[in-house]
C-alpha positions as MATLAB code, in Angstrom:
seq = 'MTTDDLELRNAAMVEAVNGGESYSEVATRFDLSLSWTGTVLRASGAAPPAHGKGFRVELDFAPYVLGYDAGGTVRELAEAAATTYSTMRRGLLRAGCELRPRGGPRPLR';
ca = [
      -0.103  -56.658   17.713;
      -2.652  -58.711   19.493;
      -6.266  -57.903   19.487;
      -5.884  -56.690   23.197;
      -3.074  -54.431   22.088;
      -5.139  -53.094   19.392;
      -8.110  -52.450   21.713;
      -5.663  -50.701   24.016;
      -4.313  -48.498   21.092;
      -7.491  -47.544   19.854;
      -8.801  -46.493   23.388;
      -5.676  -44.253   23.698;
      -6.670  -42.665   20.447;
     -10.025  -42.133   21.507;
      -8.813  -40.725   24.917;
      -6.518  -38.384   22.927;
      -9.001  -36.982   20.451;
     -11.543  -36.330   23.138;
      -8.754  -34.719   25.187;
      -8.335  -32.107   22.364;
      -5.746  -33.920   20.217;
      -6.740  -33.344   16.413;
      -6.912  -36.420   14.211;
      -3.593  -35.329   12.608;
      -2.000  -35.096   16.008;
      -3.087  -38.662   16.931;
      -2.248  -40.014   13.384;
       1.391  -38.944   14.032;
       1.710  -39.984   17.462;
       0.392  -43.484   16.601;
       2.384  -43.763   13.506;
      -0.743  -44.375   11.252;
      -2.140  -42.721    8.180;
      -4.583  -40.143    8.491;
      -7.135  -42.048    6.567;
      -6.679  -45.269    8.976;
      -6.683  -42.983   11.983;
     -10.045  -41.484   10.972;
     -11.508  -44.894   10.177;
     -10.326  -46.525   13.515;
     -11.404  -43.336   15.504;
     -14.924  -43.303   13.805;
     -15.399  -47.094   14.477;
     -14.285  -46.673   18.228;
     -16.765  -43.924   18.683;
     -14.431  -40.645   18.848;
     -15.962  -37.213   18.356;
     -15.841  -36.236   14.639;
     -13.450  -33.244   13.678;
     -15.248  -29.996   14.482;
     -14.645  -28.532   10.764;
     -16.616  -30.964    8.589;
     -16.161  -34.193    6.840;
     -12.326  -33.812    5.763;
      -9.233  -33.141    7.870;
      -7.790  -29.774    8.122;
      -4.300  -29.564    6.568;
      -2.066  -27.241    8.658;
       0.657  -26.284    6.393;
       2.682  -23.168    5.763;
       2.881  -23.028    2.204;
       5.254  -20.005    1.814;
       8.284  -22.403    1.505;
       6.411  -24.407   -0.717;
       5.738  -21.543   -3.068;
       9.444  -20.786   -2.937;
      10.148  -24.374   -3.955;
       7.684  -24.122   -6.666;
       8.933  -20.997   -8.030;
      12.457  -22.638   -7.849;
      11.217  -25.230  -10.390;
       9.721  -27.810   -8.242;
       6.452  -29.588   -9.234;
       3.196  -29.748   -7.546;
       3.772  -33.343   -7.228;
       7.289  -33.166   -5.778;
       6.165  -30.591   -3.122;
       3.041  -32.711   -2.097;
       5.418  -35.910   -1.771;
       7.940  -33.771    0.422;
       5.006  -32.307    2.625;
       3.439  -35.695    2.816;
       0.210  -34.560    1.335;
      -1.886  -35.012   -1.747;
      -1.291  -33.273   -4.880;
      -4.767  -31.412   -4.789;
      -4.127  -30.046   -1.321;
      -0.761  -28.711   -2.362;
      -2.193  -27.312   -5.378;
      -4.724  -25.739   -3.613;
      -2.436  -24.402   -0.919;
      -0.084  -22.923   -3.369;
      -3.200  -21.102   -5.085;
      -4.349  -19.701   -1.903;
      -0.808  -18.566   -1.264;
      -0.857  -16.335   -4.255;
       1.460  -18.646   -6.192;
       1.053  -18.528  -10.264;
       1.027  -22.223  -11.442;
       2.768  -23.126  -14.565;
       0.753  -24.726  -17.514;
       0.769  -28.469  -16.946;
       3.003  -30.830  -18.954;
       6.220  -29.089  -18.505;
       7.860  -26.440  -20.647;
       6.859  -25.927  -23.957;
       9.271  -25.422  -26.877;
       9.357  -21.906  -28.739;
       8.020  -21.465  -31.948;
];
């Protein structure tokens, strides 16, 4: 992309946020990571997210609870959801999932 292309893209991103799209929606639409989207938008003068410093993750954790209960790991589920380990772990806990001890199954004594 040329400098002019980047400036046009960044202006379109700011317009989208100021028009009511979330940072997450803009990141998806422009095929950018959420982190880079935030960096570009802050540098371009877009309105910050209304909910604070971070980005709100809007995931339905019920299917991931089922996946975890079926033997999936937090890391596998986070990767499948394109989110971080800590976000997935917190979401599972908030959804009432009882997490297994870390380190995998332990031998019986």
